[in-house]
C-alpha positions in Angstrom: -4.9 14.8 -9.0 -2.6 12.3 -7.4 -2.0 9.4 -5.1 -0.7 9.9 -1.6 1.2 7.1 0.1 0.3 7.2 3.8 0.5 5.4 7.1 -2.9 4.0 7.9 -4.2 5.6 11.1 -2.5 8.9 10.5 -4.6 12.0 10.2 -6.0 12.6 6.7 -4.6 15.3 4.6 -6.9 17.9 3.0 -8.1 16.7 -0.4 -6.7 13.2 0.3 -9.7 11.5 -1.2 -10.5 7.9 -0.7 -8.0 6.1 1.5 -7.2 2.5 0.3 -5.7 0.0 2.7 -3.2 -2.1 0.8 -2.7 -4.5 3.7 -3.1 -8.3 3.9 -5.4 -8.2 7.0 -8.0 -5.7 8.3 -7.2 -4.1 11.7 -7.7 -6.4 14.7 -10.5 -5.4 17.0 -11.8 -2.6 14.9 -15.3 -3.0 13.5 -15.6 -2.5 9.8 -18.0 0.4 10.4 -15.1 2.3 12.2 -12.3 1.8 9.7 -12.9 5.1 8.0 -13.7 7.1 11.1 -10.4 5.9 12.7 -8.5 7.1 9.7 -7.5 3.6 8.8 -9.1 3.2 5.3 -12.3 3.6 3.4 -11.7 0.6 1.1 -9.7 -2.5 1.7 -7.5 -3.7 -1.2 -5.4 -6.7 -0.2 -4.7 -7.5 -3.9 -1.6 -5.4 -3.8 -0.4 -6.4 -0.3 2.4 -8.8 0.3 1.3 -12.5 0.6 1.2 -14.0 4.1 4.4 -16.0 3.4 6.2 -12.8 2.3 5.0 -10.9 5.4 6.8 -13.5 7.5 10.0 -12.8 5.5 9.5 -9.1 5.9 9.2 -9.3 9.7 12.5 -11.3 9.8 14.3 -8.8 7.5 16.3 -6.9 10.1 19.3 -6.1 7.9 19.7 -4.6 4.4 20.1 -7.9 2.7 16.9 -9.2 4.2 15.1 -6.0 3.2 16.3 -6.3 -0.4 15.1 -9.9 -0.5 11.7 -8.9 0.7 11.5 -6.0 -1.8 12.5 -8.2 -4.7 10.0 -10.9 -3.8 7.2 -8.3 -3.3 8.0 -6.9 -6.8 7.8 -10.4 -8.2 4.4 -11.0 -6.5 3.1 -7.7 -8.1 4.1 -9.0 -11.6 1.3 -11.6 -11.4 -1.7 -10.7 -13.6 -4.2 -9.6 -11.0 -2.0 -7.3 -8.9 -0.4 -6.0 -12.0 -3.8 -4.9 -13.4 -4.7 -3.3 -10.1 -1.5 -1.3 -10.1 -2.2 -0.2 -13.7 -5.7 0.9 -12.7 -4.4 2.9 -9.7 -1.8 4.6 -11.8 -4.4 5.5 -14.5 -6.9 6.8 -11.8 -4.2 8.9 -10.3 -4.5 11.3 -13.2 -8.2 11.8 -12.6 -8.8 11.6 -8.8 -7.1 12.2 -5.5 -6.8 9.1 -3.3 -4.3 7.5 -1.0 -2.8 4.0 -0.5 -1.2 2.8 2.7 -0.1 0.4 5.3 0.2 0.3 9.1 4.0 0.2 9.3 5.7 3.1 11.2 8.8 3.2 8.9 7.9 3.6 5.2 11.5 2.7 4.3 11.0 -0.8 5.7 7.5 -1.2 4.5 6.0 -2.6 1.3 4.5 0.8 0.6 7.9 2.2 -0.3 8.1 -0.4 -3.0 4.5 0.2 -3.9 5.3 3.9 -4.4 8.1 2.9 -6.9 5.8 0.4 -8.7 3.2 3.1 -9.2 5.8 5.6 -10.4 7.1 3.1 -12.9 3.6 2.8 -14.3 3.3 6.6 -14.7 1.2 7.4 -11.7 0.9 10.9 -10.4 2.1 10.9 -6.8 1.6 13.8 -4.3 
């Protein structure tokens, strides 16, 4: 059992399980009934996505310093009670079920999901 960290819209891996979209907004122009069939996600969980304000910072982070600022602020947002509890839940569930979490970004290294991966590992999650 484990969590996969994926790019939303990519083909699903065998035994991937439920795909969770950890994004602030649902995909534009895609009806909710088609989210899963288009390999986007089965469940939308914006609770662990960066805030709208932080997304603007992330889009402007075109150098290493900007990226580090974004990552530090995202970590800070995830320390708030609600997102922290959700991360704890995901980490615990990773030992009992296969599922995936993801975002639309092409480059995981410049996406909140790279930080999300680390936050889950720090909580003892099993990652694929």
